[in-house]
C-alpha positions as CSV (number, residue, x, y, z in Angstrom):
1,M,-79.8,64.7,-110.3
2,T,-78.2,61.8,-108.5
3,G,-79.1,58.9,-107.0
4,A,-78.4,60.3,-103.5
5,E,-80.2,63.5,-104.3
6,I,-83.1,61.5,-105.1
7,M,-82.9,59.6,-102.2
8,A,-82.5,62.8,-99.8
9,V,-85.4,64.4,-101.5
10,G,-87.8,61.3,-101.3
11,G,-86.6,60.9,-97.4
12,F,-87.2,64.5,-96.7
13,F,-90.9,63.9,-98.3
14,V,-91.0,60.7,-96.2
15,L,-90.1,62.6,-93.0
16,L,-92.7,65.3,-93.7
17,F,-95.4,62.7,-94.2
18,G,-94.5,60.8,-91.1
19,F,-94.5,64.3,-88.9
20,F,-97.7,65.2,-90.3
21,F,-99.1,62.0,-89.8
22,G,-97.9,61.7,-86.1
23,L,-99.1,65.0,-85.5
24,W,-102.7,64.3,-86.9
25,K,-102.6,61.0,-84.6
26,Y,-101.4,63.0,-81.6
27,V,-104.7,65.5,-82.1
28,D,-107.0,63.0,-83.2
29,A,-106.3,61.0,-79.9
30,K,-106.8,64.3,-77.8
31,I,-110.1,64.6,-79.5
32,G,-111.2,61.1,-79.0
33,A,-110.1,61.5,-75.4
34,A,-112.3,64.7,-75.0
35,K,-115.2,63.2,-76.7
36,T,-114.9,60.3,-74.1
37,E,-114.6,62.9,-71.3
38,A,-117.5,64.9,-72.5
39,S,-119.7,61.8,-73.2
40,A,-119.2,60.6,-69.5
41,A,-119.8,64.0,-68.2
42,A,-122.9,64.2,-70.2
43,S,-124.2,60.9,-68.9
44,A,-123.5,61.7,-65.4
45,A,-125.3,65.2,-66.1
46,S,-128.2,63.2,-67.4
47,A,-128.6,61.0,-64.4
48,M,-128.4,64.0,-61.9
49,A,-131.2,65.6,-63.9
50,S,-133.1,62.4,-63.9
51,L,-132.4,62.0,-59.9
52,A,-133.5,65.6,-59.5
53,R,-136.7,65.1,-61.4
54,E,-137.8,62.1,-59.5
55,E,-137.1,64.1,-56.3
56,L,-139.1,66.9,-57.6
57,A,-142.1,64.8,-58.5
58,A,-141.7,63.4,-54.8
59,H,-141.7,67.0,-53.3
60,R,-144.7,67.8,-55.2
61,L,-146.7,64.7,-54.2
62,H,-145.5,65.3,-50.3
63,V,-146.8,69.0,-50.7
64,A,-149.9,68.1,-52.4
65,E,-150.5,65.5,-49.5
66,T,-149.5,67.7,-46.6
67,Y,-150.6,71.4,-47.3
68,V,-153.6,73.0,-47.8
69,S,-154.5,75.0,-51.2
70,K,-155.3,78.5,-50.9
71,S,-158.9,77.7,-51.9
72,G,-159.4,75.2,-48.9
73,L,-157.8,77.8,-46.7
74,R,-160.2,80.5,-47.5
75,E,-163.0,78.0,-47.1
76,Q,-161.8,77.1,-43.5
77,T,-161.3,80.7,-42.6
78,E,-164.8,81.6,-43.7
79,Q,-166.3,78.9,-41.6
80,I,-164.2,79.9,-38.6
81,M,-165.1,83.5,-38.9
82,G,-168.8,82.6,-39.4
83,A,-168.4,80.3,-35.9
84,I,-166.7,83.4,-34.2
85,G,-169.6,85.6,-35.5
86,A,-172.3,83.3,-34.1
87,V,-170.3,83.3,-30.7
88,K,-170.1,87.0,-30.7
89,D,-174.1,87.3,-31.3
90,A,-175.0,84.9,-28.4
91,V,-172.7,86.9,-26.1
92,D,-174.4,90.0,-27.2
93,K,-177.8,88.5,-26.7
94,M,-176.6,87.1,-23.2
95,T,-175.6,90.6,-22.3
96,M,-178.9,92.0,-23.2
97,R,-180.8,89.2,-21.3
98,V,-178.8,89.9,-18.1
99,D,-179.4,93.6,-18.6
100,R,-183.2,93.2,-18.7
101,I,-183.1,91.0,-15.8
102,V,-181.3,93.6,-13.9
103,E,-183.6,96.3,-15.1
104,N,-186.6,94.1,-14.2
105,Q,-185.7,93.3,-10.5
106,S,-187.3,95.7,-8.3
107,K,-185.4,98.1,-6.6
108,P,-184.5,97.7,-2.9
109,R,-186.6,100.4,-1.1
110,T,-184.3,102.6,1.2
111,T,-185.6,103.8,4.4
112,R,-184.5,106.7,6.5
113,S,-183.4,105.9,9.9
114,S,-184.0,108.9,12.0
């Protein structure tokens, strides 16, 4: 082999090495950009999740302070129904008293006029 042929083969290998090295750098840069982008998206998602968690806790507190529980509602309903029953009993007793008063009144005597 002559010196020119050796230089051509050496140049070819340097060319291949340079091509693969450049290709590797290009792919590595794309991977690095994707990692950076994914990291930014992940931290944004984490911030949104944290905000959602705080808002949910505030809403739970608002619901606990504002609305009544099932057992509390049941208790209030029982008290109201008891009061309505007491009013019904009082009205029933009142009508019985009125009926007795009307029954005990003397009936007016009817006279025949001729």
